[in-house]
Backbone as numpy.savetxt, mean C-alpha at the origin, in Angstrom:
# Nx Ny Nz CAx CAy CAz Cx Cy Cz
1.79 -4.91 -27.19 0.95 -3.72 -27.19 1.83 -2.48 -27.19
1.50 -1.52 -28.04 2.26 -0.29 -28.08 1.91 0.59 -26.90
2.92 1.31 -26.45 2.72 2.27 -25.36 1.98 3.47 -25.91
0.89 3.87 -25.29 0.09 5.00 -25.76 0.02 6.04 -24.67
0.91 7.03 -24.70 0.88 8.07 -23.66 -0.11 9.16 -24.00
-0.51 9.94 -22.99 -1.24 11.16 -23.23 -0.23 12.15 -23.79
-0.53 12.87 -24.87 0.44 13.79 -25.44 -0.27 14.90 -26.22
0.54 15.84 -26.69 -0.01 16.94 -27.48 0.24 16.72 -28.96
0.71 15.52 -29.35 1.02 15.24 -30.74 -0.23 14.83 -31.51
-0.39 15.41 -32.71 -1.54 15.10 -33.54 -1.08 14.84 -34.97
-1.92 14.13 -35.73 -1.67 13.98 -37.16 -0.58 12.98 -37.47
-0.37 12.72 -38.79 0.64 11.76 -39.24 2.03 12.18 -38.76
2.77 11.20 -38.26 4.11 11.50 -37.80 4.16 12.16 -36.44
3.03 12.33 -35.79 3.03 12.91 -34.45 3.40 14.37 -34.44
2.81 15.18 -35.31 3.09 16.61 -35.37 2.81 17.27 -34.03
3.82 17.97 -33.48 3.68 18.65 -32.20 3.18 20.06 -32.44
1.94 20.34 -32.03 1.33 21.64 -32.29 1.61 22.67 -31.20
2.28 22.25 -30.10 2.47 23.17 -28.97 3.15 24.47 -29.36
4.29 24.44 -30.14 4.95 25.71 -30.48 4.06 26.66 -31.28
3.14 26.09 -32.11 2.25 26.94 -32.90 1.07 27.45 -32.08
0.67 26.66 -31.11 -0.52 27.00 -30.33 -0.23 28.05 -29.27
1.00 28.03 -28.74 1.38 28.97 -27.69 2.58 29.79 -28.12
2.58 31.08 -27.78 3.69 31.98 -28.09 4.34 32.40 -26.78
5.65 32.16 -26.68 6.36 32.45 -25.44 6.46 33.95 -25.19
6.40 34.37 -23.92 6.60 35.77 -23.57 8.10 36.06 -23.57
8.46 37.33 -23.62 9.86 37.72 -23.67 10.52 37.65 -22.29
11.87 37.55 -22.32 12.69 37.59 -21.10 12.30 36.52 -20.08
12.09 35.30 -20.59 11.74 34.20 -19.68 12.99 33.47 -19.23
12.90 32.81 -18.10 13.99 31.99 -17.60 13.66 30.52 -17.85
14.66 29.66 -17.90 14.37 28.22 -18.07 13.65 27.66 -16.86
12.98 26.53 -17.02 12.27 25.92 -15.88 13.22 25.68 -14.72
12.70 25.81 -13.51 13.50 25.60 -12.31 13.98 24.16 -12.23
15.28 23.95 -12.00 15.79 22.57 -11.89 15.28 21.86 -10.64
14.72 22.62 -9.69 14.24 22.02 -8.45 12.79 21.55 -8.56
12.14 21.87 -9.66 10.74 21.47 -9.83 10.66 19.95 -9.97
9.89 19.32 -9.10 9.78 17.86 -9.11 8.69 17.39 -10.06
9.02 16.34 -10.78 8.04 15.65 -11.61 7.78 14.32 -10.93
6.58 14.13 -10.40 6.29 12.95 -9.59 5.65 11.86 -10.43
6.16 10.64 -10.28 5.65 9.51 -11.07 5.39 8.31 -10.19
4.23 7.70 -10.41 3.87 6.45 -9.75 3.61 5.39 -10.81
4.08 4.19 -10.56 3.76 3.05 -11.41 2.91 2.06 -10.61
1.86 1.56 -11.24 0.99 0.55 -10.62 1.13 -0.74 -11.42
1.54 -1.79 -10.75 1.74 -3.09 -11.41 0.55 -3.98 -11.09
-0.24 -4.27 -12.12 -1.46 -5.05 -11.94 -2.68 -4.17 -12.06
-3.51 -4.39 -13.08 -4.69 -3.54 -13.30 -5.99 -4.29 -13.03
-5.97 -5.12 -12.00 -7.20 -5.77 -11.55 -8.03 -4.79 -10.74
-8.98 -5.32 -10.00 -9.89 -4.45 -9.24 -9.14 -3.58 -8.23
-8.16 -4.17 -7.54 -7.41 -3.42 -6.54 -6.50 -2.39 -7.21
-5.76 -2.81 -8.22 -4.85 -1.90 -8.91 -5.56 -0.69 -9.49
-6.73 -0.91 -10.08 -7.44 0.21 -10.71 -8.12 1.10 -9.67
-8.55 0.52 -8.54 -9.10 1.37 -7.48 -8.00 2.29 -6.94
-6.79 1.76 -6.83 -5.66 2.57 -6.37 -5.34 3.66 -7.39
-5.26 3.27 -8.67 -4.94 4.23 -9.73 -5.98 5.35 -9.79
-7.26 4.97 -9.71 -8.33 5.96 -9.79 -8.28 6.92 -8.61
-8.00 6.40 -7.42 -7.95 7.26 -6.23 -6.75 8.19 -6.29
-5.62 7.70 -6.76 -4.43 8.53 -6.92 -4.70 9.68 -7.89
-5.40 9.38 -8.98 -5.70 10.42 -9.97 -6.65 11.47 -9.41
-7.71 11.04 -8.75 -8.69 12.02 -8.24 -8.12 12.87 -7.12
-7.09 12.36 -6.42 -6.48 13.12 -5.34 -5.28 13.95 -5.80
-5.03 13.95 -7.12 -3.99 14.80 -7.71 -2.62 14.57 -7.04
-2.21 13.30 -6.98 -0.96 12.98 -6.29 0.25 12.90 -7.21
0.03 12.80 -8.52 1.16 12.58 -9.43 1.04 13.40 -10.70
2.19 13.57 -11.35 2.24 14.17 -12.69 2.15 13.10 -13.76
2.60 11.90 -13.43 2.63 10.81 -14.41 2.28 9.50 -13.74
1.43 8.72 -14.40 1.00 7.42 -13.90 1.28 6.38 -14.97
2.00 5.33 -14.60 2.29 4.24 -15.52 1.61 2.97 -15.03
0.99 2.24 -15.95 0.30 0.99 -15.63 1.00 -0.16 -16.34
1.18 -1.29 -15.64 1.78 -2.48 -16.23 0.93 -3.68 -15.86
0.71 -4.55 -16.84 -0.04 -5.79 -16.59 0.32 -6.78 -17.69
0.07 -8.05 -17.46 0.36 -9.08 -18.45 -0.77 -9.24 -19.46
-1.96 -8.72 -19.15 -3.13 -8.84 -20.02 -3.21 -7.60 -20.91
-2.81 -7.73 -22.16 -2.70 -6.59 -23.07 -4.01 -5.85 -23.29
-5.07 -6.57 -23.57 -6.36 -5.92 -23.84 -6.92 -5.21 -22.62
-6.87 -5.88 -21.49 -7.34 -5.28 -20.24 -6.54 -4.02 -19.92
-5.24 -4.10 -20.10 -4.35 -2.98 -19.81 -4.67 -1.77 -20.68
-4.78 -1.99 -21.98 -5.06 -0.88 -22.88 -6.44 -0.30 -22.63
-7.40 -1.17 -22.36 -8.76 -0.69 -22.08 -8.82 0.18 -20.84
-8.13 -0.24 -19.77 -8.12 0.55 -18.53 -7.43 1.90 -18.75
-6.31 1.88 -19.50 -5.61 3.13 -19.77 -6.50 4.11 -20.53
-7.13 3.63 -21.59 -7.99 4.50 -22.40 -9.17 5.03 -21.57
-9.73 4.17 -20.74 -10.87 4.58 -19.92 -10.48 5.74 -18.99
-9.27 5.66 -18.42 -8.80 6.75 -17.56 -8.47 7.99 -18.38
-7.83 7.80 -19.52 -7.48 8.95 -20.36 -8.71 9.72 -20.81
-9.79 8.99 -21.07 -11.02 9.64 -21.55 -11.69 10.49 -20.48
-11.26 10.32 -19.23 -11.79 11.13 -18.13 -10.94 12.37 -17.88
-10.02 12.68 -18.81 -9.06 13.76 -18.60 -9.72 15.10 -18.30
-10.87 15.35 -18.89 -11.54 16.65 -18.69 -12.08 16.81 -17.27
-12.17 15.71 -16.55 -12.74 15.76 -15.20 -11.71 15.54 -14.10
-10.44 15.38 -14.50 -9.38 15.05 -13.55 -8.25 16.06 -13.60
-7.45 16.15 -12.54 -6.22 16.96 -12.62 -5.34 16.42 -13.75
-4.58 17.30 -14.39 -3.78 16.89 -15.54 -2.70 15.90 -15.13
-2.75 14.71 -15.70 -1.79 13.66 -15.42 -1.50 12.90 -16.70
-0.22 12.67 -16.96 0.17 11.85 -18.11 -0.03 10.39 -17.73
-0.82 9.66 -18.52 -1.12 8.26 -18.22 -0.57 7.39 -19.33
0.26 6.41 -18.95 0.84 5.48 -19.91 0.58 4.05 -19.46
0.67 3.14 -20.43 0.50 1.73 -20.10 1.33 0.89 -21.06
1.88 -0.19 -20.56 2.68 -1.06 -21.41 2.89 -2.41 -20.74
3.13 -3.43 -21.58 3.55 -4.73 -21.07 5.01 -4.68 -20.64
5.74 -3.71 -21.19 7.18 -3.57 -20.96 7.44 -2.70 -19.73
8.29 -3.18 -18.84 8.56 -2.45 -17.59 9.35 -1.17 -17.81
9.86 -0.95 -19.01 10.57 0.30 -19.27 9.65 1.51 -19.11
8.34 1.29 -19.19 7.38 2.39 -19.01 7.42 2.93 -17.59
7.95 2.14 -16.66 8.01 2.55 -15.25 9.26 3.37 -14.93
10.13 3.57 -15.90 11.42 4.22 -15.65 11.26 5.57 -14.96
12.09 5.80 -13.95 12.06 7.08 -13.25 10.93 7.22 -12.25
10.32 6.12 -11.84 9.21 6.20 -10.87 9.73 6.58 -9.49
8.94 7.38 -8.80 9.21 7.69 -7.40 8.66 6.60 -6.49
7.53 6.03 -6.91 6.84 5.02 -6.12 6.30 3.94 -7.05
6.62 2.69 -6.77 6.10 1.55 -7.54 5.17 0.75 -6.64
3.91 0.67 -7.03 2.90 -0.02 -6.23 2.58 -1.36 -6.90
2.83 -2.45 -6.20 2.65 -3.79 -6.78 1.38 -4.42 -6.23
0.41 -4.66 -7.12 -0.84 -5.30 -6.73 -1.03 -6.64 -7.42
-0.16 -6.97 -8.37 -0.30 -8.20 -9.15 -0.14 -9.42 -8.26
-0.93 -10.43 -8.56 -0.84 -11.68 -7.80 -1.59 -12.78 -8.50
-1.17 -14.01 -8.26 -1.83 -15.16 -8.87 -3.17 -15.41 -8.20
-4.15 -15.84 -8.97 -5.46 -16.22 -8.42 -5.42 -17.65 -7.90
-6.09 -17.88 -6.78 -6.10 -19.23 -6.20 -6.96 -20.16 -7.02
-6.41 -21.31 -7.38 -7.14 -22.34 -8.12 -7.95 -23.15 -7.12
-9.20 -23.52 -7.44 -10.00 -24.31 -6.50 -9.24 -25.55 -6.04
-9.18 -25.73 -4.71 -8.48 -26.87 -4.15 -6.99 -26.66 -3.95
-6.48 -25.52 -4.39 -5.04 -25.25 -4.26 -4.69 -24.87 -2.82
-3.55 -25.35 -2.34 -3.11 -25.00 -1.00 -2.61 -23.57 -0.97
-2.65 -22.97 0.24 -2.16 -21.60 0.40 -0.66 -21.52 0.09
0.07 -22.59 0.45 1.51 -22.61 0.19 1.82 -22.63 -1.29
1.07 -23.44 -2.06 1.30 -23.50 -3.50 0.98 -22.17 -4.17
-0.10 -21.52 -3.70 -0.45 -20.20 -4.22 0.67 -19.21 -3.94
1.21 -19.28 -2.73 2.30 -18.38 -2.37 3.53 -18.62 -3.23
3.83 -19.88 -3.49 4.98 -20.21 -4.34 4.80 -19.64 -5.74
3.58 -19.67 -6.27 3.33 -19.09 -7.59 3.47 -17.58 -7.56
3.07 -16.96 -6.45 3.24 -15.51 -6.33 4.72 -15.13 -6.22
5.50 -15.93 -5.53 6.94 -15.68 -5.44 7.56 -15.76 -6.83
7.16 -16.76 -7.61 7.65 -16.88 -8.98 7.28 -15.65 -9.80
6.05 -15.17 -9.63 5.61 -13.98 -10.34 6.44 -12.76 -9.94
6.74 -12.65 -8.65 7.52 -11.51 -8.16 8.94 -11.51 -8.75
9.45 -12.69 -9.07 10.79 -12.77 -9.66 10.83 -12.14 -11.05
9.67 -12.00 -11.69 9.61 -11.34 -13.01 9.14 -9.89 -12.90
8.73 -9.47 -11.69 8.23 -8.10 -11.50 9.24 -7.20 -10.82
9.78 -7.65 -9.69 10.62 -6.77 -8.86 11.95 -6.40 -9.51
12.72 -7.35 -10.07 14.00 -6.95 -10.66 13.89 -5.87 -11.74
12.93 -5.96 -12.69 12.85 -4.87 -13.67 12.42 -3.53 -13.07
11.59 -3.56 -12.02 11.24 -2.31 -11.36 12.49 -1.68 -10.74
13.31 -2.51 -10.09 14.55 -2.01 -9.49 15.52 -1.51 -10.56
15.52 -2.17 -11.70 16.42 -1.77 -12.79 16.04 -0.40 -13.35
14.76 -0.18 -13.63 14.33 1.05 -14.28 14.12 2.21 -13.30
13.92 1.91 -12.03 13.71 2.96 -11.02 14.53 2.64 -9.78
15.85 2.73 -9.87 16.71 2.31 -8.76 16.58 3.15 -7.49
15.97 4.32 -7.59 15.79 5.18 -6.42 14.35 5.17 -5.91
13.52 4.31 -6.47 12.09 4.29 -6.12 11.86 3.67 -4.76
10.66 3.87 -4.26 10.16 3.17 -3.08 9.19 2.11 -3.58
9.33 0.88 -3.09 8.41 -0.20 -3.45 7.32 -0.29 -2.39
6.07 -0.26 -2.84 4.92 -0.42 -1.95 4.17 -1.68 -2.38
4.24 -2.71 -1.57 3.67 -4.01 -1.92 2.26 -4.12 -1.34
1.31 -4.48 -2.20 -0.08 -4.63 -1.80 -0.55 -6.07 -1.97
0.11 -6.81 -2.86 -0.25 -8.21 -3.13 -0.19 -9.04 -1.85
-1.08 -10.01 -1.75 -1.13 -10.88 -0.57 -0.50 -12.25 -0.82
0.07 -12.88 0.22 0.20 -12.40 1.60 1.26 -11.30 1.68
0.84 -10.12 2.07 1.65 -8.92 1.90 2.94 -8.94 2.70
2.94 -9.55 3.89 4.15 -9.54 4.71 5.27 -10.38 4.09
4.94 -11.58 3.68 5.93 -12.46 3.06 6.39 -11.88 1.73
5.46 -11.35 0.94 5.83 -10.81 -0.37 6.62 -9.51 -0.24
6.42 -8.76 0.83 7.25 -7.57 1.07 8.70 -8.00 1.34
8.85 -9.08 2.11 10.17 -9.64 2.37 10.82 -10.11 1.07
10.04 -10.80 0.24 10.55 -11.28 -1.06 10.98 -10.10 -1.92
10.15 -9.06 -1.96 10.47 -7.87 -2.76 11.75 -7.20 -2.29
11.93 -7.17 -0.96 13.16 -6.59 -0.39 14.38 -7.36 -0.86
14.30 -8.69 -0.80 15.43 -9.53 -1.20 15.70 -9.43 -2.70
14.65 -9.44 -3.51 14.82 -9.42 -4.96 15.30 -8.06 -5.48
14.90 -7.00 -4.81 15.24 -5.65 -5.28 16.66 -5.24 -4.90
17.14 -5.72 -3.76 18.42 -5.25 -3.25 18.34 -3.86 -2.66
17.13 -3.33 -2.49 16.93 -2.00 -1.94 17.20 -2.00 -0.43
17.55 -0.85 0.13 17.61 -0.76 1.59 16.22 -0.96 2.17
16.14 -1.44 3.40 14.85 -1.82 3.99 13.88 -0.65 4.10
14.38 0.58 4.23 13.47 1.72 4.37 12.70 2.01 3.09
13.15 1.45 1.94 12.48 1.72 0.67 11.63 0.55 0.18
11.35 -0.39 1.08 10.40 -1.47 0.77 9.36 -1.51 1.88
8.11 -1.28 1.50 7.01 -1.16 2.47 5.85 -2.03 2.00
5.21 -2.71 2.93 3.98 -3.43 2.60 2.78 -2.65 3.12
1.67 -2.71 2.40 0.46 -1.99 2.84 -0.01 -2.50 4.19
0.33 -3.74 4.50 0.15 -4.28 5.86 -1.22 -4.09 6.46
-1.23 -3.58 7.69 -2.49 -3.44 8.44 -3.01 -2.00 8.42
-2.57 -1.22 7.44 -3.09 0.16 7.34 -4.60 0.15 7.18
-5.10 -0.74 6.32 -6.55 -0.84 6.12 -7.22 -1.54 7.30
-6.59 -2.57 7.86 -7.14 -3.24 9.05 -7.35 -2.22 10.17
-6.38 -1.32 10.34 -6.48 -0.31 11.39 -7.61 0.67 11.11
-7.83 0.98 9.84 -8.96 1.84 9.48 -10.28 1.16 9.82
-10.38 -0.13 9.53 -11.59 -0.89 9.87 -11.77 -0.92 11.39
-10.67 -1.09 12.11 -10.68 -1.11 13.57 -11.21 0.22 14.12
-10.68 1.31 13.60 -11.10 2.65 14.04 -12.58 2.88 13.74
-13.03 2.40 12.59 -14.44 2.54 12.22 -15.34 1.80 13.21
-14.98 0.57 13.55 -15.82 -0.22 14.46 -15.86 0.39 15.85
-14.72 0.89 16.34 -14.70 1.54 17.65 -15.53 2.81 17.62
-15.35 3.60 16.54 -16.11 4.84 16.40 -17.60 4.56 16.33
-17.96 3.47 15.66 -19.37 3.10 15.54 -19.95 2.73 16.90
-19.15 2.05 17.72 -19.61 1.69 19.07 -19.81 2.92 19.95
-18.95 3.93 19.77 -18.97 5.11 20.63 -19.71 6.29 20.02
-20.14 6.12 18.75 -20.87 7.17 18.04 -20.04 8.46 17.93
-18.78 8.28 17.48 -17.91 9.43 17.22 -17.31 9.26 15.82
-16.60 10.28 15.36 -15.92 10.19 14.08 -14.72 9.28 14.18
-14.51 8.45 13.16 -13.35 7.56 13.14 -12.04 8.35 13.15
-12.07 9.60 12.68 -10.86 10.42 12.67 -10.43 10.81 14.08
-11.33 10.71 15.05 -10.98 11.03 16.44 -10.53 9.81 17.22
-10.46 8.67 16.54 -10.04 7.43 17.20 -8.60 7.11 16.80
-7.74 6.92 17.79 -6.35 6.52 17.55 -6.24 5.05 17.96
-6.07 4.18 16.97 -6.05 2.74 17.27 -5.28 2.01 16.18
-4.52 1.01 16.58 -3.69 0.27 15.62 -3.93 -1.23 15.71
-3.91 -1.85 14.52 -3.75 -3.29 14.38 -2.32 -3.49 13.89
-1.55 -4.39 14.52 -0.17 -4.61 14.11 0.05 -6.10 13.86
1.27 -6.44 13.46 1.60 -7.84 13.21 1.26 -8.26 11.79
0.88 -9.50 11.65 0.54 -10.05 10.33 -0.73 -9.41 9.80
-0.76 -9.17 8.49 -2.03 -8.82 7.85 -2.76 -10.14 7.61
-3.48 -10.57 8.65 -4.11 -11.88 8.58 -4.61 -12.31 9.94
-4.78 -13.61 10.11 -5.44 -14.14 11.31 -4.67 -13.90 12.60
-3.34 -13.77 12.52 -2.56 -13.59 13.75 -2.28 -12.13 14.08
-3.02 -11.22 13.45 -2.84 -9.79 13.74 -3.14 -9.49 15.20
-2.62 -8.35 15.68 -2.73 -7.99 17.09 -3.40 -6.63 17.23
-4.47 -6.57 18.01 -5.14 -5.29 18.29 -4.50 -4.67 19.52
-3.99 -3.45 19.37 -3.32 -2.79 20.49 -4.34 -2.03 21.35
-5.09 -2.78 22.15 -6.11 -2.18 23.00 -5.50 -1.25 24.05
-4.30 -1.55 24.51 -3.71 -0.77 25.61 -3.40 0.67 25.21
-3.28 0.93 23.91 -2.91 2.28 23.47 -4.04 3.03 22.76
-5.25 2.47 22.74 -6.37 3.13 22.05 -6.80 4.38 22.81
-7.01 5.44 22.05 -7.55 6.67 22.65 -8.60 7.27 21.72
-9.54 7.98 22.34 -10.58 8.69 21.58 -10.58 10.14 22.06
-10.29 11.04 21.14 -10.21 12.45 21.51 -9.13 12.69 22.56
-8.05 11.90 22.50 -6.96 12.05 23.45 -7.16 11.33 24.77
-8.30 10.66 24.94 -8.60 9.95 26.20 -8.30 8.46 26.03
-7.34 7.92 26.78 -7.07 6.47 26.72 -8.29 5.68 27.18
-8.80 4.82 26.33 -10.10 4.18 26.57 -10.07 3.23 27.77
-9.15 2.27 27.80 -9.20 1.25 28.85 -8.94 1.85 30.23
-7.97 2.75 30.33 -7.69 3.37 31.63 -8.86 4.26 32.07
-9.54 4.87 31.11 -10.72 5.68 31.43 -11.83 4.80 32.02
-12.06 3.65 31.39 -13.09 2.73 31.88 -12.76 2.25 33.30
-11.47 1.99 33.53 -11.06 1.53 34.86 -11.22 2.63 35.91
-10.85 3.86 35.55 -10.99 4.97 36.50 -12.45 5.23 36.85
-13.29 5.08 35.83 -14.72 5.31 36.04 -15.43 4.07 36.60
-14.64 3.02 36.80 -15.16 1.74 37.30 -16.31 1.22 36.43
-16.08 1.36 35.13 -17.05 0.84 34.15 -16.58 -0.54 33.71
-17.39 -1.53 33.94 -17.01 -2.90 33.63 -17.08 -3.16 32.12
-16.13 -3.90 31.62 -16.18 -4.34 30.23 -15.66 -5.76 30.17
-16.11 -6.49 29.16 -15.70 -7.88 29.03 -14.65 -8.01 27.93
-13.62 -8.81 28.20 -12.57 -9.01 27.22 -13.13 -9.64 25.95
-14.19 -10.43 26.12 -14.81 -11.07 24.95 -15.35 -10.04 23.98
-15.82 -8.89 24.51 -16.34 -7.83 23.65 -15.22 -7.26 22.79
-14.06 -7.05 23.40 -12.91 -6.53 22.66 -12.46 -7.54 21.60
-12.44 -8.80 21.97 -12.03 -9.84 21.02 -13.00 -9.94 19.85
-14.28 -9.72 20.14 -15.28 -9.76 19.08 -15.05 -8.65 18.05
-14.70 -7.46 18.54 -14.42 -6.34 17.62 -13.22 -6.67 16.75
-12.15 -7.23 17.36 -10.96 -7.60 16.59 -11.31 -8.67 15.56
-12.14 -9.62 15.95 -12.53 -10.68 15.02 -13.29 -10.10 13.83
-14.13 -9.09 14.09 -14.84 -8.41 12.99 -13.87 -7.78 12.02
-12.78 -7.20 12.56 -11.76 -6.59 11.70 -11.13 -7.65 10.80
-10.73 -8.78 11.40 -10.07 -9.85 10.65 -10.99 -10.40 9.57
-12.28 -10.52 9.88 -13.21 -11.17 8.95 -13.89 -10.20 7.99
-13.66 -8.89 8.16 -14.40 -7.91 7.35 -14.09 -8.02 5.87
-12.83 -8.31 5.51 -12.49 -8.45 4.10 -13.21 -9.65 3.49
-13.27 -10.75 4.26 -13.97 -11.94 3.77 -15.45 -11.65 3.54
-16.04 -10.82 4.42 -17.44 -10.46 4.26 -17.67 -9.68 2.98
-16.80 -8.70 2.72 -16.93 -7.90 1.50 -16.78 -8.79 0.27
-15.78 -9.70 0.31 -15.55 -10.59 -0.83 -16.75 -11.50 -1.06
-17.36 -11.98 0.03 -18.52 -12.87 -0.13 -19.72 -12.13 -0.71
-19.78 -10.81 -0.49 -20.92 -10.02 -0.96 -20.74 -9.49 -2.38
-19.53 -9.00 -2.69 -19.34 -8.38 -4.01 -18.26 -9.06 -4.86
-17.60 -10.07 -4.28 -16.63 -10.84 -5.05 -15.19 -10.41 -4.89
-14.95 -9.21 -4.39 -13.59 -8.71 -4.21 -13.64 -7.45 -3.35
-12.48 -7.02 -2.86 -12.39 -5.73 -2.19 -11.66 -4.76 -3.12
-11.99 -3.49 -3.06 -11.30 -2.55 -3.95 -11.24 -1.13 -3.39
-12.39 -0.56 -3.05 -12.40 0.87 -2.73 -11.64 1.20 -1.45
-11.83 0.42 -0.39 -11.14 0.72 0.86 -9.63 0.59 0.71
-9.18 -0.46 0.02 -7.74 -0.61 -0.18 -7.22 0.48 -1.11
-8.05 0.93 -2.05 -7.66 2.04 -2.92 -7.37 3.30 -2.14
-8.29 3.65 -1.22 -8.08 4.84 -0.38 -6.92 4.65 0.57
-6.78 3.43 1.11 -5.70 3.15 2.04 -4.33 3.36 1.39
-4.14 2.79 0.21 -2.86 2.89 -0.48 -2.62 4.32 -0.96
-3.66 5.01 -1.40 -3.50 6.40 -1.81 -3.05 7.27 -0.64
-3.55 6.96 0.57 -3.12 7.72 1.74 -1.64 7.49 2.02
-1.16 6.26 1.79 0.26 5.97 1.95 1.09 6.71 0.91
0.58 6.71 -0.34 1.29 7.42 -1.41 1.39 8.91 -1.11
0.32 9.49 -0.62 0.32 10.92 -0.27 1.36 11.21 0.82
1.36 10.40 1.87 2.30 10.61 2.97 3.74 10.52 2.49
4.02 9.53 1.63 5.39 9.32 1.15 5.82 10.43 0.20
5.04 10.67 -0.84 5.46 11.60 -1.89 5.46 13.05 -1.43
4.60 13.39 -0.50 4.54 14.76 0.00 5.28 14.94 1.32
6.02 13.90 1.70 6.87 13.94 2.89 6.11 14.44 4.11
4.92 13.87 4.31 4.06 14.35 5.40 4.47 13.80 6.77
5.34 12.78 6.80 5.87 12.24 8.05 4.76 11.78 9.00
3.69 11.27 8.40 2.59 10.71 9.19 2.93 9.29 9.62
2.22 8.81 10.63 2.43 7.46 11.15 1.35 6.53 10.62
1.79 5.46 9.99 0.88 4.45 9.44 1.32 3.07 9.92
0.38 2.18 10.24 0.75 0.80 10.54 0.97 0.04 9.23
2.21 -0.12 8.84 2.55 -0.77 7.56 3.60 -1.85 7.80
3.74 -2.73 6.84 4.67 -3.85 6.96 6.10 -3.37 6.68
6.96 -3.51 7.68 8.35 -3.07 7.59 9.26 -4.19 8.12
10.55 -4.06 7.87 11.49 -5.02 8.45 11.46 -4.86 9.97
10.96 -5.87 10.66 10.66 -5.74 12.09 11.73 -6.32 13.00
12.81 -6.82 12.43 13.87 -7.41 13.23 14.41 -6.41 14.25
14.53 -6.84 15.49 15.04 -6.09 16.65 13.98 -5.28 17.37
12.77 -5.24 16.85 11.70 -4.53 17.55 10.89 -5.50 18.42
10.62 -5.08 19.65 9.77 -5.85 20.58 10.24 -7.29 20.75
11.55 -7.48 20.75 12.10 -8.81 20.99 12.00 -9.77 19.82
11.74 -9.24 18.60 11.69 -10.09 17.40 13.12 -10.19 16.87
13.83 -11.25 17.26 15.25 -11.36 16.95 15.65 -12.67 16.28
14.67 -13.51 15.96 15.02 -14.85 15.48 15.28 -14.90 13.98
15.10 -13.80 13.27 15.34 -13.80 11.83 14.77 -12.55 11.19
14.87 -12.48 9.88 14.37 -11.33 9.13 12.90 -11.55 8.77
12.08 -10.61 9.18 10.65 -10.75 8.92 10.03 -9.37 8.75
9.09 -9.27 7.83 8.30 -8.06 7.64 6.95 -8.27 8.31
6.54 -7.33 9.13 5.18 -7.30 9.67 4.85 -5.86 10.01
3.58 -5.61 10.31 3.13 -4.22 10.49 3.43 -3.68 11.88
4.02 -2.49 11.89 4.25 -1.71 13.10 3.93 -0.26 12.77
3.55 0.55 13.76 3.28 1.97 13.47 4.58 2.66 13.05
4.67 3.06 11.79 5.91 3.61 11.26 5.69 5.01 10.70
6.69 5.87 10.90 6.63 7.21 10.32 7.15 7.13 8.89
6.35 7.64 7.94 6.70 7.57 6.53 6.97 8.96 5.97
7.88 9.01 4.99 8.19 10.27 4.33 8.82 10.01 2.99
9.49 11.02 2.45 9.97 10.96 1.07 11.03 9.88 0.85
11.70 9.45 1.91 12.69 8.38 1.77 12.15 7.03 2.22
10.84 6.95 2.42 10.24 5.69 2.84 9.99 5.64 4.33
10.48 4.59 4.97 10.30 4.43 6.42 11.33 5.28 7.15
10.86 6.26 7.91 11.76 7.14 8.66 12.07 6.56 10.04
11.18 5.75 10.55 11.40 5.14 11.85 10.13 4.45 12.32
10.26 3.62 13.34 9.11 2.93 13.94 8.77 3.60 15.26
7.51 3.90 15.45 7.06 4.59 16.64 7.23 3.70 17.87
7.73 4.28 18.95 7.95 3.52 20.17 6.66 3.45 21.00
5.70 2.71 20.45 4.40 2.55 21.12 4.55 1.57 22.29
4.01 1.94 23.44 4.05 1.03 24.59 3.05 -0.10 24.38
3.53 -1.32 24.47 2.68 -2.51 24.36 2.64 -3.21 25.71
1.50 -3.79 26.01 1.41 -4.61 27.22 2.20 -5.90 27.00
2.51 -6.61 28.07 3.25 -7.87 27.95 2.50 -8.87 27.07
1.18 -8.89 27.21 0.37 -9.80 26.40 0.46 -9.43 24.92
0.42 -8.14 24.60 0.48 -7.70 23.21 1.85 -7.99 22.60
2.91 -7.83 23.39 4.25 -8.15 22.90 4.35 -9.63 22.55
3.80 -10.48 23.40 3.85 -11.92 23.14 3.04 -12.27 21.90
1.88 -11.65 21.75 1.06 -11.89 20.56 1.79 -11.44 19.29
2.51 -10.32 19.39 3.26 -9.82 18.23 4.38 -10.78 17.87
5.06 -11.30 18.87 6.13 -12.29 18.61 5.55 -13.55 17.99
4.39 -13.97 18.46 3.73 -15.14 17.87 3.36 -14.88 16.42
2.92 -13.65 16.13 2.57 -13.28 14.76 3.80 -13.35 13.86
4.94 -12.84 14.38 6.19 -12.90 13.63 6.59 -14.36 13.37
6.39 -15.21 14.38 6.72 -16.62 14.23 5.87 -17.28 13.15
4.58 -16.90 13.09 3.67 -17.44 12.07 4.17 -17.11 10.67
4.59 -15.85 10.48 5.08 -15.42 9.16 6.37 -16.14 8.81
7.27 -16.26 9.80 8.56 -16.90 9.53 8.40 -18.39 9.23
7.39 -19.02 9.81 7.13 -20.43 9.49 6.75 -20.59 8.03
5.96 -19.63 7.52 5.58 -19.67 6.10 6.83 -19.46 5.23
7.66 -18.49 5.63 8.90 -18.26 4.88 9.78 -19.51 4.89
9.79 -20.22 6.02 10.56 -21.44 6.14 10.07 -22.53 5.19
8.74 -22.60 4.99 8.16 -23.57 4.08 8.56 -23.29 2.63
8.83 -22.00 2.36 9.26 -21.63 1.01 10.73 -21.88 0.80
11.44 -22.17 1.88 12.87 -22.40 1.79 13.66 -21.13 1.71
13.13 -20.04 2.31 13.84 -18.76 2.27 14.09 -18.25 3.70
């Protein structure tokens, strides 16, 4: 498939009408060398990839968007569909190609591509196929954009973030998994719903594996600056641990519920990843629970593993991990979560 960029070229031979259409004013200076041209590449144009691309475009986060996929017709169709919305969107150059050279010079590469599970296929075999796929995705991304940040969205995101780190040769701060950023948003929504407040006023994190062994940090939850559990204790308001566990279980199962109802998840992950892109590219230094190299944190010392921790993000990727106080029980749960991920890595022979 030929690469079809948005451009000002018209007619046979690609006649450039810009010099004829516009007349330069006198005594102008050349463009500032400090002016940044921001580029994001999205690998995989399925439901998740396109929800991310669409959200990035509507939020005016980039000057250039590149799409890559193995399905030529789907890829070209999605590109054209976005280009045709140009009159309603901030000006963005949109390109698409089967060839990874289209991603050259990217600031951020977002990987959503992944193998579909075959009926009856084991989770391990599916993971092995995804690892094989990553071997054809990550090296060319690193080749064409050696200074980029890799943002992995494909599942299982923690293991694949580790794989991407190893395949790319990038420093650990420039490989990030979307991790539990969305899980934490679901968590905040459920707590806000229980208390009838805005989710934006709820500070709450899910950490660890993006999956069944994730950990809800109940000890650090606050609403409007008020620590919830200590407030309940001071007010002598009784609560049952089973209630807290039920809310966490809803978080873990919420994606499955959406998939059972509409067949896939897309919009929430689209907004989640766009929020990460905004924080990174605009150097907002916000804290997000994302999958990072977690070795040496909270007693995780048995090997190299990626899992979600509250991390400060900026233009160079991971700036640091927030020193959130965890209870002894939460620390043990986090270590167990790390062990779960490392067992899967062990099965892969890595």
